[in-house]
Backbone bond lengths (Angstrom), bond angles and torsions (degrees), N, CA, C in turn:
res aa  C-N    CA-C-N  psi(-1)  N-CA   C-N-CA  omega(-1)  CA-C   N-CA-C  phi
1 M - - - 1.442 - - 1.530 107.97 -
2 P 1.316 119.34 129.53 1.458 122.01 -178.75 1.524 111.30 -69.70
3 K 1.346 114.54 146.70 1.466 120.27 177.90 1.516 109.23 -76.33
4 K 1.321 115.58 146.47 1.459 120.50 177.28 1.517 109.17 -78.33
5 S 1.282 116.00 142.07 1.461 122.07 179.09 1.527 109.65 -95.69
6 N 1.338 115.47 142.24 1.465 120.15 176.23 1.523 111.25 -93.78
7 A 1.317 116.76 6.99 1.468 120.79 -178.51 1.520 109.49 -60.26
8 G 1.308 115.32 134.54 1.453 120.52 177.49 1.507 114.50 86.20
9 K 1.342 117.36 -8.22 1.457 120.11 178.28 1.525 108.84 -95.12
10 P 1.322 116.39 141.07 1.466 118.11 178.45 1.530 110.41 -67.60
11 A 1.326 115.69 145.12 1.462 120.40 178.78 1.523 109.56 -69.08
12 K 1.329 114.91 151.26 1.463 119.45 177.79 1.515 109.14 -65.21
13 K 1.302 115.71 138.25 1.460 119.94 178.63 1.523 108.81 -90.47
14 T 1.325 114.67 134.17 1.457 119.14 175.57 1.516 107.63 -109.94
15 A 1.297 115.91 147.73 1.455 120.89 179.77 1.527 109.30 -66.21
16 P 1.319 117.77 135.24 1.464 119.69 179.06 1.531 110.18 -67.18
17 V 1.326 114.81 148.07 1.456 119.60 178.24 1.527 107.78 -72.24
18 K 1.301 116.46 126.56 1.455 120.34 -179.16 1.520 109.12 -83.23
19 R 1.322 115.57 111.96 1.462 120.97 178.77 1.523 109.10 -80.53
20 R 1.328 114.55 154.13 1.463 119.86 -178.23 1.513 110.30 -121.48
21 R 1.318 115.69 147.61 1.462 121.59 178.20 1.520 109.78 -72.88
22 V 1.322 115.41 129.88 1.463 122.05 177.70 1.522 107.22 -128.65
23 T 1.333 116.70 131.18 1.456 121.48 178.88 1.517 109.47 -102.74
24 F 1.313 115.99 124.97 1.461 122.37 174.43 1.519 107.47 -104.41
25 Q 1.338 116.24 132.40 1.457 121.42 179.74 1.521 109.36 -135.19
26 F 1.340 115.80 141.92 1.458 120.35 177.95 1.523 108.44 -149.79
27 Q 1.322 115.82 129.37 1.460 121.59 177.50 1.521 109.01 -92.17
28 A 1.326 116.54 120.59 1.461 122.80 179.69 1.523 107.90 -139.58
29 A 1.293 116.06 174.06 1.464 119.83 178.23 1.531 109.56 -63.24
30 P 1.332 117.15 142.70 1.466 118.69 175.59 1.528 109.99 -54.69
31 G 1.321 115.89 138.07 1.463 121.18 -178.84 1.516 114.29 89.46
32 S 1.329 117.55 -5.23 1.470 121.00 178.43 1.521 110.20 -69.07
33 K 1.316 115.19 152.09 1.468 121.55 174.71 1.530 106.72 -99.20
34 V 1.328 116.62 114.54 1.459 122.61 -175.70 1.524 109.58 -124.72
35 S 1.339 116.36 133.02 1.461 121.16 174.11 1.525 108.06 -138.94
36 V 1.326 115.56 167.35 1.456 120.71 175.67 1.525 107.37 -119.78
37 A 1.320 115.17 135.60 1.462 121.37 179.31 1.520 108.11 -135.91
38 G 1.331 115.30 146.12 1.459 118.17 -179.94 1.511 112.31 -174.28
39 S 1.305 114.05 -165.02 1.459 120.78 -177.67 1.529 111.45 -63.74
40 F 1.321 118.19 -22.39 1.459 122.56 -179.23 1.530 113.20 -79.72
41 N 1.351 118.55 -13.73 1.475 120.46 178.35 1.527 112.34 -135.63
42 N 1.332 115.25 25.97 1.469 121.98 177.71 1.530 111.96 58.47
43 W 1.334 116.06 33.28 1.464 123.42 176.30 1.528 112.24 58.35
44 D 1.316 116.42 34.91 1.465 122.40 179.01 1.533 108.73 -84.30
45 T 1.323 116.70 111.69 1.468 121.47 -175.56 1.530 113.25 -73.58
46 E 1.321 117.67 -8.34 1.463 119.76 -179.76 1.531 113.10 -110.03
47 A 1.311 117.66 -5.09 1.460 121.22 -174.89 1.531 113.37 -72.38
48 H 1.326 117.51 -34.17 1.464 120.21 -173.58 1.534 112.08 -135.42
49 P 1.336 116.64 78.70 1.467 119.26 176.64 1.532 110.93 -73.92
50 L 1.325 116.20 143.66 1.454 121.55 174.74 1.521 108.17 -89.62
51 K 1.325 116.58 152.96 1.464 121.83 -178.83 1.527 110.35 -109.45
52 D 1.327 114.63 140.84 1.467 122.74 172.64 1.527 106.15 -108.31
53 R 1.310 116.61 82.56 1.465 122.16 -170.37 1.530 113.91 -65.82
54 D 1.325 117.95 -32.65 1.466 119.16 -176.40 1.531 113.51 -105.52
55 G 1.335 117.52 4.20 1.453 120.87 176.03 1.522 115.46 74.94
56 T 1.338 117.23 15.81 1.470 121.17 -179.11 1.521 113.07 -95.85
57 G 1.330 117.33 -5.51 1.460 121.12 -177.05 1.515 113.29 94.92
58 A 1.334 117.78 0.51 1.466 122.12 177.78 1.531 107.93 -85.68
59 H 1.322 116.22 94.01 1.466 122.33 -177.33 1.520 109.63 -87.24
60 K 1.346 115.81 141.34 1.463 119.91 -174.66 1.523 110.44 -148.61
61 L 1.336 115.04 147.26 1.465 122.12 175.62 1.523 108.33 -152.92
62 I 1.325 116.62 138.13 1.468 122.33 174.76 1.522 107.98 -111.34
63 L 1.340 115.96 127.68 1.469 122.10 177.99 1.516 110.01 -123.55
64 L 1.319 116.55 155.30 1.460 122.48 170.33 1.516 107.20 -99.58
65 L 1.341 116.18 117.49 1.466 120.96 -177.62 1.525 110.67 -120.75
66 A 1.316 114.83 147.21 1.463 121.27 177.05 1.526 109.50 -70.24
67 P 1.315 117.51 150.18 1.464 120.09 176.58 1.521 111.17 -59.49
68 G 1.315 115.61 148.92 1.455 121.42 178.79 1.514 111.32 133.85
69 L 1.334 115.80 -169.93 1.464 121.97 178.70 1.523 109.44 -95.49
70 H 1.313 115.87 134.42 1.457 121.88 179.17 1.526 109.00 -130.60
71 E 1.325 117.03 129.23 1.461 121.52 172.93 1.519 107.31 -95.28
72 Y 1.341 115.75 143.30 1.452 118.83 -178.92 1.521 111.11 -157.09
73 K 1.336 114.80 167.00 1.460 123.67 172.74 1.516 107.83 -148.88
74 F 1.319 115.49 159.43 1.452 120.28 171.20 1.520 107.96 -91.89
75 F 1.320 116.06 147.69 1.458 122.85 176.94 1.526 105.51 -116.60
76 V 1.333 115.68 105.78 1.467 121.83 -171.36 1.522 109.21 -115.82
77 D 1.318 115.96 113.84 1.464 121.82 179.71 1.531 112.13 47.43
78 G 1.334 116.05 42.25 1.459 121.40 176.09 1.517 115.71 87.12
79 A 1.331 118.36 3.67 1.471 121.31 179.95 1.536 110.07 -121.43
80 W 1.336 115.63 139.09 1.463 121.28 177.41 1.521 110.10 -77.58
81 C 1.340 116.84 137.42 1.466 122.46 178.88 1.526 109.15 -138.49
82 V 1.323 116.66 134.11 1.464 118.72 171.80 1.523 107.65 -72.45
83 D 1.303 115.83 163.28 1.463 121.75 -179.65 1.525 108.73 -80.76
84 P 1.342 118.20 112.22 1.464 119.63 -179.94 1.525 112.84 -65.67
85 G 1.323 117.66 -17.08 1.456 121.30 178.83 1.515 114.16 -91.70
86 C 1.322 117.17 3.43 1.464 121.74 -178.35 1.527 109.31 -108.03
87 A 1.321 116.42 125.66 1.462 121.43 -177.10 1.530 113.37 -83.21
88 E 1.326 117.81 -15.45 1.466 120.71 -177.61 1.518 110.85 -106.91
89 W 1.322 115.98 126.77 1.462 122.65 178.31 1.511 108.75 -133.79
90 V 1.329 116.18 153.06 1.459 121.97 174.51 1.524 108.24 -132.67
91 Q 1.331 115.52 151.19 1.460 119.41 178.09 1.525 108.94 -78.22
92 N 1.345 115.99 139.13 1.463 120.11 179.07 1.526 110.43 -101.02
93 D 1.315 117.12 -179.09 1.468 122.60 -177.35 1.526 113.25 -66.68
94 L 1.328 117.15 -16.67 1.467 121.23 -179.63 1.528 112.19 -91.88
95 G 1.330 116.85 -0.53 1.458 120.99 179.73 1.519 113.65 84.63
96 T 1.347 117.23 7.10 1.461 120.62 175.32 1.526 107.99 -106.51
97 L 1.321 117.09 -174.44 1.448 121.25 -176.30 1.520 111.89 -105.91
98 N 1.326 115.77 147.80 1.465 124.11 168.74 1.513 107.86 -117.28
99 S 1.311 116.54 143.96 1.460 120.81 172.98 1.520 107.77 -73.07
100 L 1.330 116.88 147.95 1.459 122.27 -177.17 1.525 109.09 -118.70
101 L 1.309 116.09 126.85 1.452 123.01 -178.58 1.521 109.11 -117.00
102 R 1.324 116.41 128.16 1.466 122.27 175.24 1.520 107.93 -105.21
103 V 1.333 115.49 115.32 1.468 120.57 -178.91 1.518 108.52 -105.57
């Protein structure tokens, strides 16, 4: 019996994943270069810089992230830092800790 072809039929529509707003905050010295990197951006230290809008060292960034578990760290002036405001951490392959975010 010949197989039926799906040619010409519209593809099934799937519901889009609803992303959620997540605020990342890190207190560093004024003038510091702070970014967040993690499983959500392939650990790219330049993809998501935080801003210190008032010059006090209070760096902040809001991202839209897909639901699920995300590991991340802050990259501050060339050094990796876990999030001191995050209570959940997991050990990474390098034997250090990553902060864990549940979205």
